[in-house]
N, C-alpha and C positions, 0 to 999 in steps of 0.2 A: 649763704643764700645765692650770691652772685655766681658761685661755682656751679650750683645746681642749674641755674638758668642758662649759663654758658654751656653746660653739658647737654641740657635739653635742646638748646639751639643747634649745637653741633650734631647731635643725633638726628634732629629734624632735617638739617642740611644734607647729611649723609644719606638719609632715606630718600630725599628728593633726588639726589644725584643717582642713586641706585635705580629709582623708578625711571628717570630719564634714560639711563644706560639700557635698561631693559626695553624701553620703548624704541630706542634707536636700533637695538638688535632685532626686535620684532619687525620694524619697518624694513631693515636691510634684508632679512629673511624673506619677507613678502615680496620685495623688489626682485630678489634673485629667483624666487619661485615664478613670478610673472615673466621674467626674461627667459627662463627655461621653458615655460609653457609656450611662449611665442616662438622660440626656436624649434620646438617640437612641431608646432603648427606649420611653420615654414618648411621643415623637412618633409612633412606629410604632403604639402602642396607640391613640393619639388618631385617627390616620388610618384604620386598618383595624379597630379594635375588638377586637383580639386580640393575644396575645403574639407577638413576632417569633420566627421559627424559630431553633433553636440554631445558633450559628456553627460549633461544633465538628463537628456532623453534616454540615453543608454542606462544610466543608473536607475532612473525611475522604472524603466521596463524590467530591469533585473529585480527590483524590489517587489514589483507587482506579481512576479512569478513565484515569490517565496511564500511560505506559510504565514498565516495571520500572526502567529507569535513572533516570527522573524521580522515581519513588517512593523509591528509595534516596537520591537527592540531597535530597529533601524531608525524609526522616526523619533523615538526618545533620545537616541544617541545624537541625532541631527539637531534636535532642540538644545541639548546640552552643549554641543560644540558651538552652536550659533550664539547662544545667549550667556554662556558662562562668564565671559569677560565684560560684556556690555550691560547686562541687566540681571544681576545675580538674584536680587529679591523677587523680580518678576518670574524668573525661572523657578525659584523655590515655591512660589505661590502656585504656579502652573502645575508643577510636579505633585505638590500636595493635593491639589484639586483632582488631578487624574488618579492619584492613589485612592482617594475617597470614592471616586466613581467606580473604579475597578473593584474595590472592596464591596460596594453596594451591589455590583453585578454578581459577585460570588454568593451573596446571601439570598 
């Protein structure tokens, strides 16, 4: 019995270490991405002498020019990317609700 408890404790500790390692890697990647983005912004300022245009505005304009089907796909993808790590259950509920709405629209 003690071997089983020790084994479970060891597995739990390994899982915690793995989660911490993944979180460190994620944080490091995010930090590198921010540094690269800042460097690109500074390069743009050096080249053109002004701040670069906001990326969100450009992306939203591009989405609005697409067909309705592509817009829905874009926003569903955006929802998934935003909430898949933070609120999985809320995302599942949201997508289920949207699926029911779309199904009702088809009928």
